[in-house]
N, C-alpha and C positions, 0 to 999 in steps of 0.2 A: 450406455449397456451396451457391450460387445457380443455380436453373434458368432460361436464359432461352429465348428463343422457337426459337432454332436446335437446341437440346437436345433440346426437346420435337418438333420437326420431325422430327429424327435418329430419336427413339425409336418414332414413329408410323412411320416409315418401315421402320425395322428389324421391327414388329410387323405390317407391311401393313395399316395402317390410314389410310385418307384421311380428313383433318381439315382444317377452314377456318382462315384467320388468326384468326376471330373464337374459334374453341375452342382454337386454341393460346394465345391471350390468356387465356383462363379456366382451360387445364389447367396451365399454369406454375405459377402460386402454388399450386394445389393439390399438385403434385409437390414443389415447394419445402416447403410444409407437412410432408408426409410423411416428406421425408429431413430434417427437424428432429426428428420425433419418433423416427426412427432413431438419430439422434444423442444423442436423451436415454436411450433405452434401453442406448446402449453405455456411458455414464457409470454405470450401475447396477452394483453392487459383486454378482457372483453366485459370488463364490469359495466361499461357503460352502455355496451350494445343490447338493444332488445331482441329477444330470439325471435326466428323468422321462422313459417313453414314454407313458404316458397319466396323466389327472388323477386315473381312479378305477382302483385295483389289479384288472386283470381276469387272470382265468386261465382257459386253455382248457382244455375239457372233453373228454379223448381217448377214443375210443373203439377196441376192436380192430378192425382191417380184416379182416371176416370176409365171404366169398362167400356169400351167402343165396338166391340165385335160379339156381344154376349146373345143369347137366344138363339143359337143355331144347332140345338142339341140334335132336333129331327134331321136337319142337313147332314149333318155329320153322320150321324148313327144309319142313314140310308146309303153310306158306303162301307160299311161293315157287313162281312160274310154272315154273321150271325147277331142278334141283338135281342136282349130281353129287359122288359121295365126300364127302360132308358139307358140301357149300360152295353157295353160291348160282351161278347159271350164268347169266351175262348175256353179250348180243351183243358181237362184237369192235368197237371203236370206233375202229381205228388202222387206216389203208388201207396 
């Protein structure tokens, strides 16, 4: 597949990138080379290779989800300017 100037301009337009005609002339062969590499990768036989999620086998270390700092409602509400019924009291903001 050959990338021409019109294709580069269309891609730049879709990506909302402003490019000049000089930049189009430089980018077209680069995109053509990239597509050539992708075609080469498509020719590689990967049928015997198992899919991987990472190069290094990572295992997540999980811990129990335990609340360790609960039961401090009164201490927190002591810092509030106003509190009622165990909640912060704030001024009404809707008229």
